[in-house]
C-alpha positions in Angstrom: -41.6 -32.0 -3.2 -44.2 -32.7 -6.5 -46.0 -35.6 -4.6 -45.9 -34.0 -1.4 -47.3 -31.1 -2.7 -50.0 -32.2 -5.1 -50.7 -35.9 -4.1 -51.4 -35.1 -0.3 -54.3 -33.3 0.7 -53.7 -30.2 3.5 -54.2 -32.7 6.3 -52.2 -35.5 5.0 -49.4 -33.0 4.0 -48.9 -31.4 7.5 -49.5 -34.7 8.9 -46.4 -36.2 7.0 -43.9 -33.4 7.3 -44.9 -33.1 11.1 -44.0 -36.5 11.6 -40.4 -36.1 9.4 -39.3 -32.9 10.8 -41.0 -32.5 14.2 -40.4 -33.8 17.5 -43.9 -33.9 19.1 -45.5 -37.1 19.1 -42.5 -39.2 18.2 -41.6 -37.3 15.3 -38.2 -37.7 13.7 -37.2 -34.2 14.1 -35.1 -34.6 10.7 -32.7 -31.6 10.9 -30.8 -32.0 7.5 -32.3 -31.9 3.6 -31.0 -31.6 0.1 -32.3 -29.9 -2.8 -31.3 -29.9 -6.5 -30.5 -27.1 -8.3 -32.3 -27.7 -11.6 -33.6 -30.9 -12.3 -32.2 -34.3 -11.3 -33.2 -38.0 -12.7 -36.2 -37.8 -10.2 -37.5 -34.4 -11.7 -40.9 -34.6 -13.7 -38.8 -33.0 -16.8 -35.6 -31.8 -17.8 -34.8 -28.3 -17.0 -32.0 -25.8 -15.7 -32.8 -22.4 -13.9 -31.4 -20.4 -16.8 -32.8 -21.8 -20.1 -32.9 -18.9 -22.7 -35.9 -19.4 -25.4 -33.2 -19.3 -28.1 -30.6 -21.1 -26.1 -28.0 -18.7 -26.7 -25.3 -17.9 -23.7 -26.8 -16.2 -21.3 -23.6 -15.0 -19.2 -25.6 -11.8 -17.9 -28.3 -14.4 -16.2 -31.0 -12.5 -17.7 -33.2 -15.7 -18.2 -32.4 -17.1 -14.3 -35.7 -18.0 -12.7 -36.8 -20.4 -9.8 -40.0 -20.4 -11.3 -39.9 -24.1 -12.1 -40.0 -24.8 -8.5 -42.6 -22.3 -7.2 -45.5 -25.0 -7.4 -43.8 -27.8 -5.3 -40.2 -27.4 -3.8 -40.5 -24.2 -2.7 -43.7 -24.3 -0.5 -43.0 -28.0 0.6 -39.4 -26.6 1.8 -40.9 -23.6 3.6 -43.5 -25.9 5.0 -40.9 -27.8 6.3 -38.8 -24.8 8.0 -42.1 -24.1 9.4 -41.9 -27.5 11.6 -38.2 -27.1 12.1 -36.8 -23.8 11.6 -33.2 -25.1 12.4 -33.6 -27.3 9.5 -30.2 -27.2 7.4 -30.9 -27.2 3.6 -28.2 -27.9 1.1 -28.3 -27.9 -2.7 -26.4 -29.2 -5.4 -26.7 -29.1 -9.1 -26.9 -32.1 -11.4 -25.7 -29.8 -14.4 -25.1 -26.5 -15.4 -27.7 -24.9 -18.0 -26.7 -26.4 -21.5 -25.2 -23.1 -22.6 -22.7 -23.1 -20.5 -21.3 -26.7 -21.4 -19.5 -28.4 -24.3 -22.2 -30.6 -25.0 -24.7 -27.4 -25.3 -26.9 -29.9 -23.2 -28.2 -31.0 -19.8 -27.1 -34.6 -20.4 -23.5 -35.2 -20.5 -20.5 -32.7 -20.9 -18.4 -30.6 -19.1 -18.6 -27.2 -18.2 -16.6 -24.5 -20.4 -13.9 -22.5 -18.2 -15.0 -19.2 -20.2 -18.6 -19.8 -18.1 -16.9 -20.5 -14.7 -17.5 -17.2 -13.7 -21.5 -17.1 -14.9 -21.7 -20.4 -13.2 -20.6 -19.4 -10.0 -23.1 -16.3 -10.1 -25.9 -18.9 -11.3 -25.3 -20.9 -8.2 -25.3 -17.8 -5.9 -28.4 -16.4 -7.5 -30.1 -19.5 -6.8 -29.1 -18.9 -3.0 -30.4 -15.2 -3.1 -33.3 -16.4 -4.9 -34.3 -19.1 -2.3 -33.6 -16.7 1.0 -36.2 -14.4 -0.6 -38.6 -17.1 -0.3 -37.7 -17.9 3.1 -35.5 -20.8 2.4 -32.0 -20.5 3.6 -29.5 -22.5 2.0 -26.8 -23.4 4.4 -24.2 -25.2 1.7 -23.7 -25.9 -2.0 -21.9 -28.1 -3.4 -20.6 -27.4 -7.2 -21.8 -30.4 -8.9 -23.6 -33.7 -8.3 -21.4 -36.8 -8.8 -18.9 -35.0 -11.0 -17.1 -38.3 -11.8 -20.0 -39.5 -13.8 -21.7 -38.4 -17.1 -25.2 -40.5 -17.2 -26.6 -40.4 -20.5 -30.1 -40.3 -19.6 -30.7 -37.5 -17.0 -28.5 -34.4 -16.5 -25.4 -34.7 -15.5 -21.8 -33.0 -15.8 -18.3 -34.3 -15.6 -16.2 -31.8 -13.4 -13.1 -33.4 -12.1 -10.6 -32.1 -9.5 -8.4 -29.7 -11.5 -11.4 -28.0 -13.0 -13.5 -28.0 -9.5 -10.2 -26.3 -7.9 -10.1 -23.6 -10.6 -13.9 -23.1 -10.3 -13.7 -22.7 -6.5 -10.3 -20.8 -6.1 -10.5 -18.4 -8.4 -14.5 -17.7 -9.0 -16.8 -19.0 -6.5 -14.7 -19.1 -3.3 -13.5 -15.6 -3.9 -17.2 -14.8 -4.3 -18.6 -16.3 -1.1 -15.8 -15.0 0.6 -16.7 -11.3 -0.5 -20.4 -11.8 0.4 -19.5 -12.7 4.1 -22.5 -14.6 4.7 -22.1 -18.2 3.5 -23.2 -20.3 2.2 -21.0 -22.9 3.2 -19.1 -24.8 0.3 -18.6 -28.7 0.1 -16.2 -30.5 -2.4 -16.6 -33.9 -4.1 -20.6 -35.0 -3.5 -19.6 -38.1 -4.9 -18.6 -41.7 -3.9 -15.9 -43.3 -1.5 -14.0 -45.0 -4.1 -12.0 -41.7 -5.2 -10.6 -40.0 -2.1 -7.8 -38.5 -4.2 -10.8 -36.4 -5.9 -11.3 -34.3 -2.8 -7.8 -34.4 -1.8 -6.6 -33.0 -4.9 -8.9 -30.1 -4.4 -8.2 -29.3 -0.9 -4.4 -29.4 -1.7 -4.9 -26.7 -4.2 -3.5 -23.4 -2.4 -6.2 -21.2 -4.0 -9.2 -23.6 -3.7 -8.4 -25.5 -0.5 -9.4 -22.4 1.7 -12.6 -22.1 0.6 -13.9 -25.6 1.1 -15.6 -26.1 4.5 -16.5 -30.2 4.2 -16.2 -33.1 1.9 -19.7 -34.5 0.7 -20.0 -38.4 0.0 -22.0 -41.1 -1.6 -22.2 -44.4 -0.9 -22.6 -46.0 -4.3 -18.5 -47.1 -4.4 -15.8 -47.8 -2.2 -15.7 -47.9 1.4 -16.8 -45.6 4.3 -13.3 -45.4 5.7 -12.3 -43.1 2.9 -13.9 -40.4 5.0 -11.7 -41.0 7.8 -8.5 -41.3 5.3 -9.5 -37.1 4.1 -10.5 -36.1 7.4 -6.9 -37.3 8.7 -5.3 -35.4 5.8 -7.2 -32.2 6.7 -8.8 -32.5 10.2 -10.1 -28.8 9.9 -12.8 -29.9 6.9 -16.1 -31.4 8.1 -17.7 -34.7 6.5 -21.2 -35.4 5.4 -22.9 -38.3 3.7 -25.1 -36.4 1.3 -26.6 -39.2 -0.6 -27.1 -42.9 -0.6 -30.3 -44.7 -1.8 -32.4 -47.4 -0.4 -33.7 -49.7 -3.5 -35.1 -52.8 -4.9 -31.5 -54.5 -5.8 -29.1 -56.9 -4.1 -27.8 -57.1 -1.3 -30.4 -54.6 0.0 -33.3 -57.0 -0.7 -31.5 -59.5 1.5 -29.4 -57.4 4.0 -32.2 -54.7 4.2 -32.4 -52.8 7.1 -28.9 -53.4 9.0 -27.2 -53.5 5.7 -28.0 -50.0 5.3 -27.5 -48.9 9.0 -24.1 -50.2 9.3 -22.5 -49.0 6.0 -24.4 -45.8 6.0 -25.7 -44.1 9.2 -23.0 -46.1 11.6 -20.4 -46.1 9.4 -20.9 -42.5 8.1 -20.8 -41.4 11.8 -17.8 -43.4 12.9 -16.0 -41.9 10.1 -16.5 -38.1 11.1 -19.8 -37.5 9.1 -22.0 -34.7 10.7 -24.8 -35.5 8.8 -26.2 -38.3 6.9 -29.1 -38.0 3.9 -30.8 -40.7 2.0 -32.1 -39.7 -1.5 -35.1 -39.4 -2.0 -37.5 -38.1 0.5 -40.7 -39.4 -1.0 -41.1 -41.5 -4.0 -44.7 -42.9 -5.7 -45.9 -46.5 -5.8 -43.9 -46.9 -8.9 -40.4 -45.6 -7.4 -40.9 -42.4 -9.5 -41.6 -39.6 -10.6 -38.1 -39.8 -12.8 -37.2 -39.0 -15.8 -34.0 -41.4 -16.8 -31.6 -43.0 -14.3 -32.8 -45.5 -11.6 -36.1 -46.9 -11.8 -35.4 -49.2 -8.7 -34.3 -46.7 -6.3 -37.0 -45.7 -3.3 -37.5 -42.9 -1.0 -37.4 -42.6 3.0 -41.1 -42.6 2.1 -43.8 -44.0 -0.4 -46.8 -42.0 -1.2 -49.2 -43.9 -3.6 -50.1 -41.3 -5.8 -53.7 -42.4 -6.1 -54.8 -42.6 -2.5 -52.1 -40.5 -0.9 -51.2 -43.4 1.3 -47.9 -43.0 3.0 -45.7 -46.3 3.9 -42.5 -46.3 5.5 -39.2 -47.9 4.2 -36.3 -49.1 5.9 -34.4 -45.7 5.4 -37.1 -44.1 7.6 -36.8 -46.3 10.1 -33.0 -46.2 10.4 -32.9 -42.3 10.3 -35.6 -42.7 13.0 -33.2 -44.7 15.3 -30.6 -41.8 15.0 -32.7 -38.6 14.5 -35.7 -39.1 17.2 -32.8 -39.6 19.8 -29.6 -37.9 18.7 -30.1 -34.2 18.9 -28.7 -31.1 16.8 -25.2 -30.3 18.9 -24.8 -34.0 20.1 -21.2 -35.0 20.1 -20.2 -38.8 19.0 -18.5 -40.3 21.7 -15.8 -43.2 21.6 -17.3 -46.7 21.8 -15.8 -50.2 21.2 -16.1 -51.9 17.7 -17.0 -55.6 18.7 -16.2 -56.7 15.2 -18.2 -59.1 13.3 -22.0 -58.9 13.0 -22.6 -56.1 15.8 -22.0 -52.4 14.7 -22.4 -49.5 16.9 -22.3 -45.9 17.3 -22.6 -43.4 20.4 -23.6 -39.9 21.3 -23.7 -37.4 23.9 -26.5 -35.1 24.1 -25.2 -31.8 25.5 -28.5 -30.0 26.1 -29.2 -32.9 29.0 -26.5 -35.0 29.4 -28.1 -38.4 27.8 -26.3 -40.8 26.0 -27.5 -42.4 22.7 -26.3 -46.0 21.5 -27.4 -47.7 18.2 -26.6 -51.0 17.7 -27.1 -53.0 14.5 -27.4 -56.9 14.4 -26.5 -58.2 10.7 -26.3 -61.8 11.7 -28.9 -64.5 10.8 -29.2 -65.2 14.5 -29.8 -63.2 17.9 -26.7 -61.7 19.3 -26.1 -61.0 22.8 -23.7 -58.3 24.3 -23.1 -56.0 27.2 -22.8 -52.4 27.2 -20.2 -51.0 29.8 -20.0 -47.4 31.0 -18.1 -45.7 34.0 -18.5 -49.3 36.1 -22.4 -49.9 35.4 -23.6 -52.0 32.4 -26.6 -53.9 31.3 -26.8 -56.7 28.8 -29.2 -57.1 26.0 -30.1 -59.7 23.1 -30.7 -58.0 19.8 -32.5 -60.1 17.3 -31.4 -61.2 13.8 -31.1 -58.6 11.1 -32.4 -55.9 13.7 -31.6 -52.4 14.9 -31.8 -50.7 18.5 -31.4 -47.6 20.0 -30.7 -47.4 24.0 -30.6 -43.9 25.6 -29.6 -43.2 29.2 -29.0 -40.4 31.5 -25.2 -40.2 32.1 -26.1 -40.7 36.0 -28.8 -43.4 35.2 -29.4 -46.9 34.4 -29.8 -47.6 30.4 -33.3 -48.0 29.3 -34.3 -49.5 25.7 -35.8 -46.6 23.7 -36.3 -48.7 20.5 
């Protein structure tokens, strides 16, 4: 947000946001975004939204303020919403305020049980403050990556029993009494520990307040989403973080590796939305204050010139978001195995079908698509991704 607000002029900023969140003139029409509650590793400095000058506990939240976001996050979020009023924005904290934790610092530590109530009020104060600024928050998670304590940027361990108590006895009842949301997503971490969200969902007090499970892509297998969905089919799934970057196997696998493991894989395993982290980074993969210095954004903004370049993650999102509209249903499509991966959708507003196919092989793959007795064949080049759309009663056409 700081790059978009401070390193682009008005015309550049409007053009980029229109391209990302609008649908006119080939815009991506992105409809899902994520904000941080306080600082993350990609903030310009470490902070929370309740940092009392003397560092003393502030359970009444007298020092709560969203002022750190007024110069960048809030104006950019409002500009995004002006282009796409239906944009769904979720929010996640990387850490509770330091005074709420046993470490008394934003880096490492655990949330003290005596501050579960204050932390719940803190999260809802954020929702209300953002709503007052014209930025509605449709969903919260209580902690980003709660099974990890980074040593160089804000983080907080909050395991399943702790989240169950926080949600079941504090935050969940508060949201229920409000009667106006936000939705509550659990976990917000990797595929490799499905027992973490399952423990919260099985808790009789907490489970009823959880609307969905949020997943990250950095460990485990996307099939964990289906495992949890099958146990709790009334709970939605979202892939809320995955990053591109300058590391293997992304350097060699690139576009198709990300497409098959995140967008296609996540959608085939019940995800209702997919997020890449971050939206924009600069030519040095920043700004950041600890953590990953090789991650890349969906777009790269040259902080010297304002020039915008687009990454693999941009094109993966474009292949889906330009054609799969809000309200669409994922529909059945055969898995061919091997190097070809696909996922199909039905847009209910105009009865069009959308098929994404990824070829991660080192050579061209030829395949056929058949639907209701009609079919077509296509040759997809090595390491490429294609999107096909057609009307349910018409011949398919390639809309790459």
